[in-house]
C-alpha positions in Angstrom: -31.8 189.9 27.4 -29.2 192.5 26.6 -26.5 191.1 24.3 -23.8 193.1 26.0 -24.7 191.7 29.4 -24.8 188.1 28.0 -21.3 188.6 26.4 -19.9 189.8 29.7 -21.5 186.9 31.6 -20.0 184.4 29.1 -16.6 185.9 29.7 -16.8 185.7 33.5 -18.1 182.1 33.8 -14.9 180.4 32.6 -12.8 182.5 34.9 -14.8 181.3 37.9 -13.7 177.7 37.3 -10.0 178.3 36.7 -7.3 178.4 39.3 -4.5 181.0 39.6 -2.4 179.3 36.9 -5.2 179.4 34.4 -6.0 175.7 34.4 -9.5 174.4 34.9 -10.0 173.5 38.6 -11.7 170.1 39.0 -12.4 170.7 42.7 -14.4 173.9 41.8 -16.3 172.3 38.9 -17.1 169.0 40.6 -18.1 170.9 43.8 -20.3 173.3 41.7 -22.1 170.4 40.1 -22.7 168.7 43.4 -24.0 172.0 44.9 -26.4 172.4 42.0 -27.6 168.8 42.6 -28.1 169.4 46.3 -30.1 172.6 45.7 -32.3 170.8 43.2 -32.9 167.9 45.7 -33.7 170.3 48.5 -36.2 172.2 46.4 -38.1 169.0 45.5 -37.7 166.9 48.6 -36.7 169.2 51.4 -33.7 168.9 53.6 -32.8 165.3 54.3 -29.7 163.6 55.7 -28.7 162.6 52.2 -28.7 166.2 51.0 -26.7 167.3 54.1 -24.1 164.6 53.4 -23.9 165.5 49.7 -23.5 169.2 50.6 -20.7 168.3 53.0 -19.0 166.2 50.3 -19.3 169.2 47.9 -17.8 171.7 50.3 -15.0 169.4 51.6 -12.5 169.9 48.7 -12.9 173.7 48.9 -12.1 173.5 52.7 -8.9 171.6 52.0 -7.9 174.0 49.2 -6.9 176.5 52.0 -3.9 174.3 52.8 -2.5 174.1 49.3 1.0 175.5 48.6 1.3 178.4 46.2 
């Protein structure tokens, strides 16, 4: 692994989870953790109604973030 590439990646990852004010966004981090969990479950057990519901719950906060005031 190229150390320059890794240094750039480590600088980008925290920016992905912050909002426009620079604070950590809980809806992004929690949704991200749920999506990783869903993907892991789908890889091992396939698509079930439980994974579909969990993915819906993970995406729901991101859908409502469109209606936030700036």
